[in-house]
C-alpha positions as CSV (number, residue, x, y, z in Angstrom):
1,X,-174.9,55.5,166.0
2,X,-172.8,53.9,168.8
3,X,-175.4,52.8,171.0
4,X,-177.6,51.5,167.9
5,X,-174.4,49.4,167.0
6,X,-174.1,48.5,171.0
7,X,-177.7,47.2,171.0
8,X,-177.4,45.4,167.6
9,X,-174.7,43.4,169.0
10,X,-176.5,42.8,172.5
11,X,-179.5,41.4,170.6
12,X,-177.4,39.4,168.2
13,X,-175.4,37.7,170.7
14,X,-178.7,36.7,172.4
15,X,-180.1,35.4,169.3
16,X,-176.8,33.0,169.1
17,X,-177.6,32.2,173.0
18,X,-180.5,31.4,172.6
19,X,-180.4,29.0,169.9
20,X,-177.6,27.6,171.3
21,X,-179.7,26.5,174.4
22,X,-182.8,26.1,172.5
23,X,-181.3,23.3,170.4
24,X,-179.2,21.8,173.1
25,X,-182.5,21.6,175.5
26,X,-184.0,20.3,172.8
27,X,-181.9,17.5,171.3
28,X,-181.2,16.5,174.9
29,X,-185.1,16.1,175.6
30,X,-185.6,14.1,172.4
31,X,-182.2,11.8,173.1
32,X,-183.2,11.2,176.7
33,X,-186.2,9.1,176.3
34,X,-183.8,6.5,174.2
35,X,-182.2,3.9,176.0
36,X,-179.5,2.6,173.5
37,X,-177.2,0.9,175.6
38,X,-173.9,2.0,173.1
39,X,-175.0,5.3,175.0
40,X,-174.8,4.5,178.5
41,X,-171.9,4.5,180.9
42,X,-171.0,4.1,184.5
43,X,-169.7,7.0,186.3
44,X,-167.2,7.5,189.0
45,X,-169.6,7.1,191.7
46,X,-171.0,3.6,189.9
47,X,-174.4,5.3,188.6
48,X,-175.6,4.7,185.2
49,X,-175.9,7.8,182.9
50,X,-176.2,8.9,179.2
51,X,-174.1,10.1,177.1
52,X,-176.8,12.1,175.3
53,X,-175.7,15.7,176.9
54,X,-172.9,15.0,173.8
55,X,-175.0,15.4,171.0
56,X,-176.7,17.9,172.5
57,X,-173.8,20.5,173.5
58,X,-172.3,19.9,170.1
59,X,-175.4,20.5,168.2
60,X,-176.2,23.5,170.5
61,X,-173.1,24.8,170.0
62,X,-173.0,24.5,166.3
63,X,-176.4,26.2,166.1
64,X,-175.3,29.2,168.4
65,X,-172.2,29.9,165.9
66,X,-174.6,29.6,163.1
67,X,-177.0,32.2,164.4
68,X,-174.7,34.8,166.1
69,X,-173.6,37.6,163.8
70,X,-170.5,37.8,161.6
71,X,-169.4,36.8,158.2
72,X,-170.7,33.5,156.6
73,X,-167.4,32.0,156.1
74,X,-166.3,32.5,159.9
75,X,-169.6,30.9,161.2
76,X,-169.2,28.2,158.5
77,X,-165.5,27.5,159.6
78,X,-167.1,27.7,163.1
79,X,-169.6,25.1,162.5
80,X,-167.4,22.8,160.5
81,X,-165.0,22.8,163.5
82,X,-167.2,22.2,166.2
83,X,-169.3,19.4,164.0
84,X,-166.2,17.4,163.4
85,X,-164.8,17.7,166.9
86,X,-168.1,16.6,168.1
87,X,-168.1,13.5,165.7
88,X,-164.5,12.8,166.1
89,X,-165.6,12.8,170.1
90,X,-168.6,10.4,169.2
91,X,-166.2,7.8,167.4
92,X,-164.3,7.4,170.3
93,X,-167.1,7.5,172.6
94,X,-168.8,4.7,170.3
95,X,-165.6,2.5,169.1
96,X,-162.9,3.2,171.6
97,X,-164.9,2.7,174.8
98,X,-162.9,-0.3,175.7
99,X,-159.8,0.8,174.9
100,X,-157.8,2.1,178.1
101,X,-155.1,3.6,176.3
102,X,-155.2,7.1,177.0
103,X,-152.7,10.4,176.3
104,X,-151.1,11.1,173.0
105,X,-148.0,9.0,173.5
106,X,-150.2,5.9,173.6
107,X,-152.1,6.6,170.8
108,X,-149.1,7.8,168.6
109,X,-147.0,4.5,169.6
110,X,-150.0,2.4,168.2
111,X,-149.9,4.4,165.3
112,X,-146.4,3.6,165.0
113,X,-147.3,-0.1,165.1
114,X,-149.8,0.1,162.5
115,X,-152.7,0.5,164.6
116,X,-155.2,3.2,164.0
117,X,-156.7,3.4,167.3
118,X,-160.1,5.7,167.9
119,X,-157.7,8.1,169.9
120,X,-155.2,9.0,166.7
121,X,-158.6,10.0,164.7
122,X,-159.5,12.2,167.4
123,X,-156.0,13.7,167.5
124,X,-155.8,14.2,163.9
125,X,-159.3,15.0,162.6
126,X,-159.6,17.4,165.6
127,X,-156.5,19.0,164.4
128,X,-157.2,18.9,161.1
129,X,-160.6,20.5,161.4
130,X,-159.3,23.1,163.7
131,X,-156.5,24.6,161.5
132,X,-159.1,24.4,158.3
133,X,-161.3,26.2,160.4
134,X,-158.4,28.7,161.4
135,X,-157.0,29.1,157.9
136,X,-160.9,30.0,156.6
137,X,-161.2,32.6,159.7
138,X,-157.8,34.4,159.2
139,X,-156.2,36.3,156.6
140,X,-152.6,35.1,156.8
141,X,-151.6,31.5,156.7
142,X,-149.9,31.8,159.9
143,X,-152.3,33.0,162.0
144,X,-154.6,30.7,160.8
145,X,-152.1,28.0,161.8
146,X,-151.9,29.3,165.2
147,X,-155.9,29.8,165.7
148,X,-156.1,25.8,164.7
149,X,-153.8,25.0,167.3
150,X,-155.7,27.4,169.9
151,X,-159.4,25.8,168.6
152,X,-157.9,22.0,169.0
153,X,-156.1,22.6,171.9
154,X,-159.2,24.2,173.4
155,X,-160.9,20.9,172.5
156,X,-158.6,18.8,174.2
157,X,-158.4,20.8,177.1
158,X,-161.9,20.6,177.8
159,X,-161.7,17.0,177.5
160,X,-159.1,16.9,179.9
161,X,-161.1,18.7,182.5
162,X,-164.6,16.6,181.5
163,X,-163.5,13.9,184.7
164,X,-166.0,14.5,187.1
165,X,-169.5,16.3,187.1
166,X,-170.1,19.9,186.4
167,X,-166.3,20.7,185.8
168,X,-166.4,20.9,182.1
169,X,-169.4,22.6,181.6
170,X,-168.9,25.2,184.1
171,X,-165.3,25.9,182.7
172,X,-166.9,26.1,179.2
173,X,-169.9,28.3,180.7
174,X,-167.7,30.8,182.5
175,X,-164.6,30.8,179.5
176,X,-167.3,31.0,177.2
177,X,-169.2,34.1,178.6
178,X,-165.5,35.9,178.8
179,X,-164.8,35.3,175.2
180,X,-167.9,35.9,173.6
181,X,-169.1,32.9,172.9
182,X,-172.5,32.0,171.5
183,X,-172.7,28.4,172.3
184,X,-172.0,28.7,176.1
185,X,-175.5,28.7,176.7
186,X,-175.6,24.7,175.7
187,X,-173.4,24.4,178.5
188,X,-175.4,26.4,180.7
189,X,-178.7,24.4,179.8
190,X,-177.0,20.8,180.1
191,X,-175.3,21.7,183.3
192,X,-177.8,20.4,185.8
193,X,-177.9,17.0,183.9
194,X,-174.2,16.9,184.2
195,X,-173.7,18.1,187.5
196,X,-176.7,16.0,188.8
197,X,-175.0,13.0,187.3
198,X,-177.8,12.1,184.9
199,X,-175.9,12.5,181.8
200,X,-172.1,13.2,180.8
201,X,-170.7,15.0,177.8
202,X,-168.4,12.0,176.8
203,X,-165.8,12.8,174.5
204,X,-168.7,14.0,172.0
205,X,-169.8,17.0,174.0
206,X,-166.3,17.8,175.7
207,X,-164.6,17.9,172.1
208,X,-167.3,20.0,170.6
209,X,-168.2,22.4,173.2
210,X,-164.3,23.0,173.5
211,X,-164.2,23.4,169.7
212,X,-166.6,26.2,169.9
213,X,-164.8,27.8,172.6
214,X,-161.7,27.7,171.1
215,X,-162.7,29.5,168.4
216,X,-163.8,32.4,170.8
217,X,-160.7,32.3,172.6
218,X,-158.8,32.4,169.3
219,X,-160.6,35.5,167.8
220,X,-160.6,37.3,171.3
221,X,-157.4,36.7,171.4
222,X,-156.5,37.9,168.1
223,X,-158.3,41.1,168.5
224,X,-156.7,41.6,171.8
225,X,-152.9,40.7,171.2
226,X,-153.0,40.1,167.9
227,X,-150.3,37.3,166.5
228,X,-148.6,37.3,170.1
229,X,-151.9,36.7,171.6
230,X,-152.7,33.9,169.4
231,X,-149.5,32.3,170.2
232,X,-149.5,32.6,173.8
233,X,-152.8,30.8,173.7
234,X,-151.1,28.1,171.5
235,X,-148.5,27.7,173.9
236,X,-150.5,27.7,177.3
237,X,-153.0,25.0,175.7
238,X,-149.9,22.7,174.6
239,X,-148.1,23.0,177.8
240,X,-151.9,21.8,179.4
241,X,-151.8,18.9,176.9
242,X,-148.1,18.2,178.2
243,X,-149.7,18.1,181.7
244,X,-152.5,16.4,181.1
245,X,-152.3,14.0,184.2
246,X,-152.1,17.1,186.5
247,X,-154.7,19.3,184.8
248,X,-157.3,16.1,185.2
249,X,-156.3,15.9,188.8
250,X,-157.1,19.3,189.7
251,X,-160.5,19.0,187.6
252,X,-161.2,16.3,189.7
253,X,-160.6,18.2,192.8
254,X,-162.7,21.1,191.4
255,X,-165.4,18.6,190.6
256,X,-166.1,17.7,194.2
257,X,-166.0,21.4,195.5
258,X,-168.6,22.1,192.7
259,X,-170.9,19.2,193.9
260,X,-171.0,20.2,197.5
261,X,-171.5,23.9,196.8
262,X,-174.7,22.7,194.3
263,X,-175.9,20.3,197.6
264,X,-175.4,17.0,195.2
265,X,-172.4,15.5,196.8
266,X,-172.7,12.0,198.0
267,X,-176.3,11.3,196.5
C-alpha cells in the first residue's frame, strides 16, 4: 500500500512538472516570434532582451499547480496567487518601466502624496492575493495570514534576486525542488534563455514564480513546523525585504559566478 502511494505521488508530481515545463516552453516559443517594443529591455550589459520569459513563467507555474495532486480548493488558490502576482508584475513592467523609484518606502511615500504608483499596485495586489490564497488553503485564519505573508514575501524575494542573468530561475529551481513545487520545471526550461541573456523574467515572471514558490514553501513549512514554521518563514522573508539592497547585491555577485560557470560571461 505504501509503495503504491509513493508511486502515485511521484507520478502525480511528474505530471505537474511536465505541465509546467510544457506550457512554459510553448508560451515562450510562441511569444518569441513577436517583436513588441513594450516587451523589450536593455539588460545590464547593454544587450536588447525580451521580457517574454515572464508570461511563460507565470502560465507554466500556474499550469504546474493546476495539474499537480491536491484538493481543488488549494490548487485554485495557488493558481489565483500566481496569476495575480504575475499580472501585477506585468502592470509594473509595462506601466512603471520609466519610474525610477524603487522599494516599499518610495512607493508608500508616493501613495501618501496621493499618487498610486505601479509599485504600490504590486505591493497591495500581491499582498492581498497572497493572503486570500493562504486563507483558502489553511483552515485557521492565523495560519492563512502567515501563509499569505510567506507567499507575498517569496514573490518579492525572487524579484529582489532577479538583478542578473540566471539567479532568479536558479533560486526557484533549487528551492522549488526542495519544497516540492510543481512549477519549478517552468524555471528550469526558461533558465537557458535567461542565463544566455536572450530573455529575462522581469517583474512578471519573478513575481509569478515567486508566488508559486511561496505556496510550496508555506505548505512544506506548515507540514514540518506547523504555525511556528510558517511564522519563522514569514519573519525571514520580512527581514529579507527590509534588507533588499543587500540581498540584491549578493544576487548580482551570484549571477557573475553562474555566468562564468556556464561559460557565458563576457559574451
